C-alpha positions in Angstrom: 28.0 202.9 40.7 25.5 205.7 41.2 22.8 203.2 42.2 25.2 201.5 44.6 25.9 204.8 46.3 22.2 205.6 46.5 21.3 202.3 48.0 24.1 202.5 50.5 23.6 206.1 51.7 19.8 206.6 51.5 19.3 204.8 54.8 16.2 206.8 55.5 14.6 205.7 52.3 15.7 202.0 52.6 14.4 201.8 56.1 10.9 202.5 54.7 10.9 199.8 52.1 9.2 196.8 53.8 9.9 193.9 51.5 7.3 192.8 49.1 4.5 195.3 50.0 3.1 197.8 47.6 2.3 201.4 48.5 -1.4 202.2 49.0 -3.2 204.5 46.6 -3.2 208.1 47.7 -6.8 208.4 46.6 -7.8 206.3 49.6 -6.1 208.6 52.1 -6.4 212.2 53.3 -2.9 213.5 53.6 -1.5 217.0 53.9 0.0 218.3 50.6 3.5 218.3 51.9 3.4 214.8 53.2 1.9 213.5 49.9 4.6 215.3 47.9 7.4 213.8 50.1 6.0 210.2 49.8 5.7 210.6 46.0 9.3 211.7 45.9 10.2 208.6 47.8 8.3 206.5 45.3 10.4 208.0 42.5 13.6 207.2 44.4 12.6 203.6 44.8 11.8 203.5 41.1 15.2 204.9 40.2 13.9 208.2 39.0 16.4 210.2 40.9 16.4 213.4 38.8 12.6 213.7 39.0 12.8 213.0 42.8 15.3 215.8 43.2 13.0 218.2 41.2 10.0 217.3 43.4 12.0 217.7 46.6 13.4 221.1 45.5 9.8 222.3 44.9 8.7 220.9 48.2 11.5 222.6 50.1 10.8 225.9 48.4 7.2 225.7 49.5 7.9 224.3 53.0 11.4 225.5 53.9 11.1 224.2 57.5 10.2 220.6 56.5 13.4 219.0 57.9 12.6 215.5 56.7 12.3 216.7 53.1 15.6 218.5 53.5 17.1 215.4 55.0 16.0 213.2 52.1 17.2 215.8 49.6 20.6 216.0 51.3 21.0 212.2 51.4 20.1 212.0 47.7 22.7 214.7 46.8 25.4 212.9 48.9 24.6 209.7 47.0 24.8 211.4 43.6 28.2 212.9 44.4 29.6 209.7 45.9 31.3 211.7 48.7 30.9 210.5 52.2 30.8 213.2 55.0 33.7 213.2 57.5 33.3 210.6 60.3 33.1 213.3 63.0 30.2 215.1 61.2 28.4 211.8 60.8 28.8 211.1 64.5 27.4 214.5 65.4 24.4 214.1 63.2 23.6 210.5 64.2 20.8 211.6 66.6 19.2 213.8 64.0 19.6 211.1 61.4 17.8 208.5 63.6 15.0 211.0 64.3 14.5 211.7 60.6 14.5 208.0 59.7 11.9 207.4 62.5 9.6 210.2 61.1 10.0 208.9 57.6 9.1 205.4 58.6 6.0 206.5 60.4 4.8 208.6 57.5 5.5 205.8 55.0 3.8 203.2 57.1 0.7 205.2 57.2 0.8 205.7 53.5 0.7 202.0 53.0 -2.2 201.4 55.4 -5.5 201.2 53.6 -7.7 200.8 56.7 -8.7 204.5 57.0 -11.3 204.9 54.2 -14.6 206.6 53.7 -16.4 203.2 53.7 -15.1 202.3 57.2 -15.7 203.8 60.6 -13.5 204.0 63.7 -14.4 201.3 66.3 -13.7 203.9 69.0 -16.7 206.0 68.0 -19.9 203.9 68.3 -22.6 206.6 68.5 -22.4 210.4 68.3 -25.0 212.7 69.7 -26.0 215.7 67.4 -24.1 218.2 69.6 -20.8 216.6 68.7 -20.3 217.9 65.2 -16.7 216.7 65.0 -14.4 214.4 66.9 -10.6 214.2 67.0 -8.8 210.9 67.5 -5.1 210.6 68.0 -3.6 207.1 67.2 -0.6 207.5 69.5 1.0 204.2 68.4 1.2 205.4 64.8 1.6 209.1 65.3 -1.6 210.0 63.5 -4.3 212.6 64.2 -7.7 212.0 62.6 -10.6 214.4 62.2 -14.2 213.0 61.9 -17.5 214.6 61.2 -20.7 213.4 62.7 -22.7 211.7 59.9 -26.0 210.7 61.4 -24.4 209.4 64.5 -21.5 207.7 62.8 -18.0 209.1 62.3 -17.1 210.2 58.8 -13.4 210.7 58.1 -12.4 214.2 57.0 -8.7 214.2 57.3 -5.6 212.6 58.9 -2.3 214.2 59.8 1.1 213.3 61.2 1.5 214.1 64.9 4.2 214.0 67.6 3.7 212.5 71.0 5.6 212.5 74.3 9.3 211.8 74.2 8.8 208.7 76.5 5.8 207.4 74.5 2.3 206.9 75.7 0.2 205.9 78.7 0.9 208.8 81.1 0.8 208.0 84.8 2.6 210.7 86.7 3.5 214.4 86.4 6.8 214.9 84.5 7.0 211.4 83.0 7.0 212.9 79.4 4.3 210.5 78.3 1.0 211.2 76.4 -2.1 210.1 78.3 -4.5 207.5 77.0 -8.2 208.3 77.4 -11.1 210.4 76.1 -11.0 214.1 76.9 -12.6 217.3 76.0 -11.0 220.3 74.3 -11.6 223.1 76.7 -10.4 226.2 74.8 -7.8 227.7 72.5 -4.7 229.8 73.2 -3.4 231.9 70.3 0.2 231.3 69.5 1.0 235.0 69.8 0.3 234.6 73.6 2.5 231.5 74.0 6.2 230.5 73.9 7.4 229.7 70.4 7.5 225.9 71.1 3.6 225.9 70.9 3.7 227.4 67.4 0.4 228.7 66.0 -1.6 227.9 69.1 -2.8 225.3 71.5 -6.0 223.5 72.5 -6.0 222.5 76.2 -7.4 219.1 77.2 -9.2 218.4 80.5 -6.6 215.8 81.6 -6.6 214.4 84.3 -10.3 213.5 84.3 -12.1 211.6 87.1 -11.1 208.2 85.7 -7.5 209.3 85.6 -7.6 210.6 89.2 -9.3 207.4 90.3 -6.4 205.4 88.9 -3.9 207.7 90.6 -2.7 209.4 87.5 -1.3 212.9 87.9 0.0 215.7 85.8 -1.5 218.7 83.9 -1.0 220.9 80.9 -1.8 218.3 78.2 -2.5 220.2 75.0 -2.9 219.7 71.3 -0.6 222.3 69.9 1.6 223.5 67.1 5.4 223.4 66.5 8.0 226.1 66.6 7.6 228.5 63.7 11.0 227.5 62.2 9.9 223.9 62.1 7.4 222.1 59.9 7.2 218.9 62.0 8.9 217.4 65.0 10.1 213.8 65.4 7.5 211.2 66.4 8.5 211.3 70.1 9.5 214.8 71.0 6.9 216.5 73.2 6.6 216.8 77.0 3.5 214.7 76.8 1.3 216.7 74.5 0.2 216.0 70.9 1.8 218.3 68.4 0.9 218.8 64.8 2.0 221.2 62.0 1.0 224.8 62.5 -1.2 224.9 59.4 -3.1 221.9 60.7 -3.7 223.6 64.1 -5.0 226.7 62.4 -7.2 224.6 60.0 -8.7 222.7 63.0 -10.0 225.9 64.6 -12.9 225.8 62.1 -13.9 222.3 63.3 -13.3 222.4 67.1 -15.9 223.8 69.4 -14.0 224.5 72.7 -15.8 223.1 75.7 -17.6 220.5 73.5 -15.4 218.7 71.0 -14.1 215.4 72.3 -10.6 214.0 71.6 -9.8 210.3 71.9 -6.1 209.5 72.7 -5.7 205.8 71.9 -3.1 203.1 71.5 -5.2 200.7 69.5 -7.1 202.2 66.6 -9.4 199.7 64.9 -11.6 200.1 61.9 -15.0 198.6 61.1 -17.2 198.3 58.1 -20.4 200.4 58.3 -22.3 197.1 58.4 -20.6 196.1 61.6 -21.3 199.3 63.4 -25.1 198.7 64.3 -24.3 195.5 66.2 -21.7 197.2 68.4 -24.1 200.0 69.0 -27.0 197.7 69.9 -24.9 195.8 72.5 -23.9 198.9 74.3 -27.4 200.4 74.2 -28.9 197.2 75.6 -26.8 197.5 78.7 -27.9 201.1 79.2 -31.6 200.3 78.6 -31.5 197.4 81.1 -30.1 199.8 83.7 -32.9 202.2 83.1 -35.6 199.5 83.2 -34.3 198.1 86.5 -34.4 201.6 88.0 -37.9 202.3 86.8 -39.1 198.9 88.1 -37.9 199.9 91.6 -35.9 196.7 91.7 -33.0 197.9 93.9 -30.9 194.7 93.7 -31.3 194.3 89.9 -30.4 198.0 89.6 -27.4 197.8 91.9 -26.2 194.7 90.0 -25.3 197.0 87.1 -22.5 198.6 89.2 -19.1 197.0 89.5 -17.7 196.0 92.9 -15.1 198.8 92.6 -17.6 201.4 91.4 -17.2 205.0 92.4 -19.0 208.2 91.6 -17.3 211.2 90.0 -17.0 212.8 93.4 -15.4 209.7 95.0 -18.3 207.9 96.7 -17.7 204.1 96.7 -20.2 201.4 95.8 -21.0 200.5 99.4 -22.0 204.1 100.3 -23.7 204.6 97.0 -25.8 201.4 97.4 -26.7 202.3 101.0 -28.0 205.7 99.9 -30.0 204.3 97.0 -31.7 201.8 99.4 -32.7 204.6 101.7 -33.9 206.9 98.9 -35.9 204.2 97.2 -38.0 203.6 100.4 -39.9 206.8 99.6 -40.5 205.9 95.9 -43.7 204.7 94.4 -42.9 205.6 90.8 -39.8 206.4 88.8 -39.5 207.5 85.1 -36.1 208.0 83.4 -35.6 209.3 79.9 -32.3 210.0 78.1 -31.3 211.7 75.0 -28.2 213.2 73.4 -26.5 209.8 74.0 -23.0 209.2 72.7 -21.1 206.0 73.0 -17.3 205.7 72.8 -15.0 202.7 73.1 -12.7 203.8 75.9 -9.0 203.0 75.3 -7.7 200.7 78.0 -4.1 199.4 78.2 -5.3 196.6 80.4 -7.2 195.1 77.6 -10.6 195.1 79.3 -13.4 196.4 77.0 -14.7 199.7 78.3 -17.2 202.3 77.2 -17.8 206.0 77.9 -21.4 207.1 77.6 -22.3 210.8 78.1 -26.0 211.7 77.8 -28.7 214.0 79.0 -31.1 212.6 81.6 -34.6 213.4 82.8 -35.6 211.8 86.0 -39.1 212.0 87.5 -40.4 210.3 90.6 -43.3 210.8 93.0 -41.3 213.2 95.1 -38.4 214.5 93.0 -37.5 215.7 89.5 -34.0 216.1 88.0 -32.7 217.0 84.6 -29.1 217.3 83.6 -26.1 215.7 82.0 -24.5 212.5 83.1 -21.5 210.4 82.1 -21.0 206.7 82.7 -18.0 204.5 82.2 -18.8 200.8 81.7 -16.4 197.9 81.9 -17.1 194.4 80.5 -16.1 191.5 82.7 -17.6 188.0 83.0 -19.5 188.7 79.8 -21.4 191.5 81.5 -21.3 195.3 81.2 -21.1 197.0 84.6 -20.7 200.6 85.5 -17.3 201.5 86.8 -17.6 205.3 87.3 -20.6 207.6 86.9 -22.0 211.0 87.9 -23.0 214.4 86.8 -20.0 216.4 85.5 -19.4 219.6 87.6 -19.7 221.8 84.5 -22.7 220.1 83.0 -25.4 222.1 84.6 -28.7 220.7 85.8 -32.1 221.5 87.1 -33.8 219.9 90.0 -37.1 220.4 91.8 -38.4 218.9 95.1 -42.0 218.0 95.5 -41.6 216.6 99.0 -39.1 216.7 101.8 -37.1 213.6 100.9 -35.9 211.9 97.7 
């Protein structure tokens, strides 16, 4: 009878048990302590070890008194053990909370079962990292997971992953106030201490530079997208509960401060996280680098048409110049050129998330340009899109905050 009550009332637990699949080994994952303890308790419930599960949940709640999901599972287990059903009116009032708790439990459990995030695999979103990017954050919005990677000789090395909350209306932000979390690659621009913010931001917040030029080009609006904490009386929020930001537990936000370099650290917000073996990574890197090097070679060869063929028909610069105007200027400028040399370093290559399904890349780098009448050195960023089996530049320019040095040796470029 006790088992029957447990199986009938622990809906949150039963919703997690996908038929026939075994849980992944925790040694393959990098979970926070509280999440690991909760999932281990759920393992014991599934095995029928109810007393041991209650002991574990009691210890977890003592250590993390604001972990509402742990309290919820504990309460459901106690109800099952007593065999007493709460009054119908109370059950109705708690239905919204119940569904949110079940959703959070499902998300955490599903990640526990996923064995793709391992030390011997790399994120397909991070193809090459320049040395100045010591760490990269990636938010898998479809699975409510935040990943921290270290730069391991140009490849991402997984340091940790954590449960996270996204916008209440899901992902793919398009307009201000739509309560969605944007998809794209952004830069963390600073840190606001929680003591200076409303309580909903918890221990602090890392602002992102949304909307960036690609967002503005696509007509996307809005502002104030942050990676931030949760209210101090809360351990975690439901999977979809923010105004469009990414939210994580306060201890995670404080821990990340040691790894984030404001103004430098990138954060990838994606809907389609994929993993590759380390043996697959070089081929992907070579394909992207080949397109970039052909662009450089055509420029140095003073072959205007071959050079312009690298730009998509709907290309624009960061400051809004379209392809026709860009091409006209290049043709004029190149009339005075007898030699061009281009060198790049500090190259990073990211697979840009794209809901339309077209492969895209983001390539930030430092460029040195030298010609017979003009020198330039500074940072550039290019966005490439693959169509008709060719990579072409969709958006490019020198970011306003990148800084550069130029020198003229004659009156024209």
